[in-house]
N, C-alpha and C positions, 0 to 999 in steps of 0.2 A: 640258557635265553635262548629264546625262539627267535628266529628269521624273521618273521614283522615289527617284533620290539627292534631288533639290529637296525634296521632298517629304518623306524621311527628315532632312533638314539642317535646313525651315523647323524641324518636329518639333521636332526633340533641342534648339536653337534656346530653344523656346519650355520646354524640359523646364532644360535649363541655368539660365535666366530665373528660374523659379518655385522651382527644388531651391536657388539662393542665397536667394530672400525667403527658405523654409524656415529658411537656415541661419542667417539675420540675427536668425527669432525665436526659435534658439535657443537663439541667444547672449544675446537681449535675459533671457528666462527662467533661463538660468544664472546670470549673473549675479545676479536675483532672490535663486534656489538657497541664493547665496553669503550672499548681507546676509539668509539666512534656520538662524542655525543655534546660536543659544541654547536650549536647553532648561532649563527645570524640572525638579528633579526633587521632590516633593510628596509631605504622609505624611499619612494619613486620621488624623486627632488625632480622631475617634471610639473608632475600634478601634484607636486608639495606646496612650491609656488605658485600655481596656481591659487592653490587653495588659505593660501599669506594673501595672492593681492586679492584676488575678490572679498576680503573681508579685512584688510586694512593692517593684518596679522603684520609683528618684525619676525622677519623670517629668522635670520641672525635669532633672538630670543627663543621663539619655535620648537626651532633645534637646541639649544639648549635643553628647555623640557624634553623634551622625546629622549636624548640621550641619558637625563636625569632618567625615568623610568624605563631603559632601557636598551633604546635603537642603541646599535651596533655598527651598521649603515646605513651608506648615502648612498644608493645606485641616479649614479651621473650619463646620460647615452650623452652620444656623442647626438652635436652641433649635426639638425641635415639642412641644403641646401633654402629650405621652404620656409626655415626659422631667422634666416641671419635677418632679412627688415625687423622681427620684431625684437629685437635688440638695440642696446646702445656702440654692438662692433663696429656691426660693420654697416655698410649697407647695399644690396645688388640693384641693377639699374640693363633693363633690357637696350640694350642700341637702340632698335626701331622710337622706341617710347622715348630716347633720349634726344635722338633727333627732332623726335616733336617737339617736345619740349624744344630746343631750343630756337627751332621755327616759332614757337607763343613768345620766351623771355631770351635774356640775355643767361647764360646758367656760368652760377655763382665764381665755381674754382675752375682757374683760368686753365689747366691742363685740359679741363674736356668743353669749354671756351673754346680753345687753341684750338683743337679738336674740330669741334662743330662750324669755325669760320673758316676752317678749310679743308672742308668737307669729308674729312677722317673716320668723320663717328663710322663704322659698321653698325650696318642694321642686323648684323646674323649672330652677333660677339655682347658678353652679356658683359658689362661694370660693373666689376668690384668693390667700393671705397672700404678703407679698412681705417677707423678712427683707432684703434684698440693697435701700436706697435706690438706688444705683444703676442697677437692672434696670428699674425704677419708671417711665420712663420710656418705655426696650422694649416694654414688656408690651403699656403704658396705648392707645400708638404701632401696635402691635400689630393685638391684639384691636381697636383702633375699625376699622382702615382691610378687616381681614376679616371684621368684622362691626354695625359702623356705630357711629358716637357714643352711640346711644341704647342701645346692646347695654353699655354699660358704663359702673355709678358707683361714684365713691369711697363708701365704707362709713368710710371712716377712715385718713384724712389721715397718719400719723406711726408707728411704732412700736411694729408694722412695720404698714403699709398694705396694706388690706383692699379689696382690689374688689369687686363685684357684676357677674357675666357669665350674662351670657342668654345660655346655650348651651345644650347635649346633650355629657353628656361625653365619648362618644363623636368627633362635632363635632370641637371643642375638642381629642379627642385628636392630630391630623391638621394641626391649627393653625403654620403655622409665624412662632416666636414672635421673629426678629430670631436675632443672630449670638451667640452669651453671651460674656460677660466676661473672664472664665477663661481660654478661648485664645489670645485677644488680647493681651488682657497678658502673655500667657506668650509667643507669637510675634515683642511688639516690644522683649520684653527679653532673646531670643536674635537681635537681630534679622532673620527669618526672613519672608518675604515671606510675603503671603496672600492662600490662594485659597478665598476665598467660597464657601459653597453656599448655594446657599438653592430653595425650589419656587415652584411656580408657584402664582398664583391665578384663577381667569379672570372673576372676576370689578377685578380690577384695570387702569384708567387707564393715564397719562400720571403721573399725579401720584405716584400711590403707586409707580412706576416711579422715579422721580423719589428718590424716600425712599429706597428700598430703593437703593440706586448713593449718591445723600448719604453711608448711614451707611456705603458701607463706607470713605470715606474717614476716620472713628473710626484706623482702622491709617493707617497713613504710609505702608505698599509693598502695597496692592493690586496684583494681578497680570492673575492670568488667574477667571472667575466658570467657575464646573461650577454645573450647575441639576441637583437632584435631586427625588424624591417618588415619593409613589404611583401617579400620575399619568402621571406619566414623560412633563413639559411642559416646554417652555422655558419662561421666562417674557417673557407676553403675550401669549401662546398663546391664544383663537382668532384676534383683532380685535388686537390692541396691537402688532405684533410691527415694526412702522413706530418705534413709541414706544422700544421696546426698540434697536433697534439708535440711534436715533439717541440714548440714552444711552448705547451701549457706543460710537461718536465720539467723542460729548464727551467722555466721562468718560478717557477713552482705554488704558483696560481692553480689555482678552482675552474673546473669550467659545469657551468651550472645549468643543467638540464633540469628543463620547466616541463613539470607532472600535469601531465595530458589526461581527457576522458575522451579520446576521440585521438586513431590512428594520421585523420587528419590534417590534427590543430599539428601535430607532434613538424618541427621542425627541420627542415629536408638535412643529411646528411647527423643529423643528432646519433644517432645510436653505430656508425660509423667511425665519425670524433672518439664518444667515447667508449666501446670498443678498443682503440685504440692509444683510450688513453686515463683507463680505468682508474688507476692509483689516483687521480685528479679529479675525480668524476664527481660532483651531489648531487644530490636534487632539493629544484625549489620551485616554490607553492607560491604561486601567485592567486590573485581573485580579480575574473573584468570587472571593470568600472559598469560592468551592464547588471551580472547579477551580485558585484556584492550592495550598488543602490538597492536593493532588496530586501537586503537582511537586513538582520537585529543584530545589537553590541554585541551581545552572550551569542547568539550563533557563528559568526567570526573568531570569536577568541577558539571558544568550540572547535571550530572546524581546524584551526592552523594547532591547535595543540594537538591535535588527533591526527593530524598526518605528520606531528617529530616525533609524537609516541608512536606511530603502529604503522609507517610506510616511509621511513628514514630522511622524514627532508632535513636538511640542514638546513635552509634558505629558506627565509619566512619574507615573504618578499610585500611591502606592505602597500596599498597606497591609499589617503588620510579616505576618511570614512565622516560621508555627509550628514549623516543624523544625530539630530543634540541626543546624548546622554539625561536621564535624569537631572535635567534641565541646565546642566551645564553647558557655557560654547561648543561650536567643534571643535578647537582650540583643544579646549578640556576633555572634549572627547575623543581627543584620537589618543594625547598623553596617557589619557588613563587605559585604552585601548593596547599602546606599549607595554604597558608597566600590567595590565588584565595578564598579557603574552608571558611578559620575562618571569613575574611569580606563578604563575602553572607550569610553566618551562624547567623551572629552579626547585618547586615539592616535586615535580616528578624524575629529578635526580639529572636533569642537562644541564649545561652550562653557557654561557653567551661568548664568542666570540667569535675568532674567524672558523668560519665553519670548515667542519670534520671529515672527509669519505672513506665511507669502508674500507678499514687499508686491505694492500691482498691477503692472502691467509695460503699457499701453497700447498695442494694435498700431494701427497706422493700417489703413483699412478697404482701405485702395490696396493695402498689403502683403500680406493677407490676399487680395482679389482676384489677386493675381499668388503667392501660393503654391498657388492652387482651380488654378491654369490645369494645375497638375503632374497633375492627373485624365483631363479629356480627354487632352494629350497621349501618355501613358501609355494611355490608352485604345487611341488613334488605333493607336499604336507595337505596340501586339498585333496589333494588323489586318496593319497593311502588316507585320508579320514571317509571313506567310499570305497573304502575297501580293495584298493587296484593301486597295487605294489609290484610294480617294475623294476630293478635295477637300471636293464642298456634302455629306460625310456628315462629315468635317473640320469645318467650319463651322455645323454645325447641332452635333454632339456637343459645341465648345465655346461657345455663345450660350447652350446651357441649361444648360451648370458657368454661364456669367452670369448667367443668372436665375435658378439655387436663392442664390450670393450672393450680387444684388444685391437679389432678395426678401426674402429673412432677412432680412436690412437694414432695409431698409422695414416690416417685419413688426414693426421691434424681438424679433425671433427670429433670428438670426443665427447664434447659439453654436448649434442644431440644424442649420439648413443648413452650418456645417461640418462637426459628426460627422455628417454622412452625405457629403459629400464625403470629407474623413479615412479612412470607412466601406471605399467603394468604391475611394479612394486604397490602402490598404492590402492588400486584393483584389488589385487588380493590380498591384502591384511585383511582390509575391508572389508572383503568377503569372508576368509575367515572369523570374523567376527563375529558372525551368523553362526556356521557352522561350527562353530565352538562350545556351545551353549545349547546342545542336544535335549540334555537333559529338563532345561526350561518350557521344557516345547512337548515333552513326550509324560512324566511328573505330575503327581496331585497335588495342588495346594497343599502347605502344610494349614492343620488345623488351629496355628495365633494367629494376630496380625505381625506380632512379634517374631514368630521363625517363616512369614511371608516379606518380609520386611529384608529382613537380611537372605532370604533369595534373593529380592532384588536387587542386594546389594555383589551380592555372590555375581551376578546374571551382567551383571550394572559393570562388574571394575572386570572380565573375563573380554569383557567382546571390545570394551575400551582400551583392556590393556591393546590383543591383537590392532586395534585400529592407530594407536602412541606409534607401535615396532611397525607399523606402516607407513607413520607419518617420518620416526627416525631415518627410514632410509631414503627418506626425498628429502631426507635434510641431509643424510649420510652422499648421495649423488648430488644431488646439485646443487649445493651452498658454494655459490660464486660471489664474487664482487657485480659482475655484471647483471647474477638474475638479485642481486639483494638491493639494487638503485635501479630494480627492472628497468635498463636498457632492452636488457631481451627479459621471455617471460614462459614460465614455466609449463608447454605447452600440454592441452590433451585437458584442463579439468575439469569442464563438461560432464567428457565420459569417465570421469572419476566418481560424480556425483549421480553421474545414469547408470555404472553398466552396473555398482557393487548389487541393489536392488535388482534386479531382471537378475541374474542372477539369483540370488536368493530366494523371485518367486519364482524360476525353475529348478533351484534344490528342492526345494520348499515341496513341489510338486507335484516333481518325479522321481523321488529318490525317496529310502528308508529312515533314512535320517531321522526326521523330525519326529518318526512315527504315525506316519498316513501309509493308507495301502496305494502305492506311483498309478494313476494311469497308464497306458501309452498313447506316445503320440499318434498314433491314428488314430486308438479309442476314443483319443479327445475328439479330433477333428470329424470324426463319425460326427456328436454327437450329437439332436438336436440345439436349434439357440434357441431360446423364448425372449420375450419381448423384457424379458426382468434382467436379464442380464446383461443387452443390446446396450439399455438402461445403467450398469451399470459402469457396465465399458467404456459407457461414455463420457458419464463420470468420473471415471478417474480418466482418459485421456486430457478434460476441461484438466484435474489436478495436474498431472506429470509437465502439460506444457507451463502451466504458474511455477511450476516447481524446474522444472531448465529455465524456463524464461531469466526468473528470482538471479538463476546460481550465476556465480563466476565474478568476473574483475566488476564485469558492468550488467548495470541489469535493462533487460532489453522492457520491462513493464515498472516503473515509476513506485515505490514504496506508497501507502496511504499514510492523512496527515497522522492519522490516529496511531502507523506503525511510526513513522518519522519522532514522535514525540515520548511512548513509546521508549522506544532506542537511545535515545536522548536524556532518559531518567535512567538508564541503569549503568549507560555509559557515567553517569552522573552520579550512582549508586555505587558500581564495582570498580571502576577505572576503566578497565575493558567490559568491552558489550561481548556478553555471549551472542552465540549463532543463534539466530531460531529453531533452524531446524533440530541444532543440537536439547537444546537443552528445552523444548516444546511435543517434539517428536519424539527422541532416537530414546534420549533418555529415561523418560516414563515410561515410553512401552517395555525396559529393559527392565523395569520399574515393574510394574505391573503383570507380567507376561508367569512367574510362576507363583499367581496368589488365582489366578484364573483354573474354572475348572479345567477339568478332561474334556464332558463334553464342547467345554465354549474354547477353549484353543483348539479343535478339532474345523469348529468354523468360522473361526478369524484365525487363526496359524500363520495363513497364509499373507495374511495383512500385515503384523508383526515384524514378521521376518521381514518382512518389502521397512516395514517404517522405524524396524534397530537398524536396518542395513542404507536408511538416509541417516540416518544418524553417524554410523561408525566412519560411511564415506565423506559425510560433512567433516570433521577431526579430520581426515587423513587431509584433508581437503585447504583444512583450514591450516597444515604447514609449508602448504604446497602454496602460496601465497609468498615469497620471497624475501618481496620489500619489510617483512613481517616481522621487527626481529623475534628470536624465538620465546624471548620474556612473555613477550606482551600473547604469543600463541597461549601458550602451558596457560598464564594468568586468562585467557580464552577459556579452554575447556574445563578450568575447574572451573572456576565460575558456571560455567550450564552446566557441568553436573553437581555441583551445588546445587541451581536449579534445580533442574532437570529429579535428584533427588527429590528433593520436598513436595516437586509435581510429582512424583512420579505417588513421593508415602500418599498423600491426601486423597489420588488414586485408587492406592486400595484399600484405604477408608472404606471410600466410596462404594465398591464394587461390594468390601460385602456389604454394607448398610446394606443394597439394593438386592446383591443377591440371596442374601438370608432374611428379606420382608420377601421375593419371589416363591424360595423355597418355603415359607411359614405360610401364605397363603397356599400356595402348589398340596401344601399338607394337608389343610382345614376344606379344599378340595373333596379327597381323595376317603373323605368317611360319606360324604354325602353324598357323591356319585354309588359308592359303594352299597 
């Protein structure tokens, strides 16, 4: 065996071992995802009650109907001071207002009347009159924890109890006073689970956090805790996240991490708390009231189903839908919405009940080291494809890879090192998808349509195989619950979709692998620049801008109404929508390339190289969205390939017809010219 073949074989063996290790990680991840298939459907109690009272619905019967339709949980927010006077449990009045009222007319309560008579009412004190004895302990405990024991005095112990609270009314209005008794009793009566919603107080320590979690146990079935508040903070922020994480782990309750599309909306401390209690963290999807009012019934249902199926959402957080559907009342419309979400989840293999976070599946560091070897192996195979074989260089590249991985573990930043290598791997494999198909650029087309179709399938198969291998390396290196719950994100998504097309263009122009005579870089720089070249460059720059802006987790350019409709129809038709850059660009170009005549390949070959790299990089990028389950990502690529083959087959047929007619017309003109 020759030295080049031994060199290539050694790299291939290392690559095969690394891919097998990555396949093992993918198997472990898929097992974890199968154990995370239970979903909660929760209704916001405060908004639900507002709807019921506004339209005169019986709240109990309404909830029974929702429960039968599939509702599993009731989301109950702790009572704020501002809401005390809106119920019948208690009443709060500032001292200054009470003094003024006593001057106008005698006070009916003997205790307050006696204080007024003696001039003992204090203007800078709030007087909380508690009518419900069951709520007294909750009020006293919450106020003493927020304000301190010295700030709360009992003026009258019974029938009703009167508390003097040393605070300002504006501050009191924003205090959380615990979970109200009425919705807790209603949830218990209807056998609904409880989603407690509490807000943070930055002065809370371990004792207060433990007391809050203990209060949840008043209900028999608390499940997922979702935080709220004007400051938008998680409990324990900023100095007691460890205590909050410990409380979640010890209690077995879930931490509901709310899905957002803008970092500004993230709850403060969300990432830190989730990382400390990742085994108890689950994703929550909610639609704001403002946005919900703009959506139709089917869009709301589809959005929630999409979140569960493709983004690991396990708590569907509902607010009442305020638009009647198909002539039904608002009550029946909301019942039907819950039923539609339930039926959609069950049809997709999910179960209803307490949300199940992604379980941890620790991977031995030795396996991660083996997976990482795929990156230097692919880099050296890329160099080898262009005739550059240097064993000493290969040793150095492999040594750098090992230093990055082992250094990451030694510094307790192994995930950062793994993300760096995953990024390099995704870029390298996506680029190799183009480099591995030189024959499609250099061979003449087959004489028959069937021959060209089969050649297109071979080209698509080879290019996609390398792209999927890169995706497997990404999965093997960075599949962890913290990324699958999108607490942390895979860095460099833009680079994955931008760098391979640029590399493909440079390799096509400046190497001989694709059948053309490359110019020198200096020669290219000295060539005169023509107007049409500037126009083409400007057009390509505009396309590149749109391409980059529309890529990644969030888009800088909103999709058009036509595109949104196309997405919706593809999702309805295929279950998992394929990505446009795959089924409309990459895969059809892979199919069409072998069918082009050589003279046409020389003209547009660079464009095909770039377009195919767009497709291979997008395949790798599909799997870099770690919050999407593996099965959904695989089905997305499969659907994209299927559509791409169909479009590619049509493109081959159209090209052959157009080229045939053009050739015939040219042949008819030649005798006349002669």
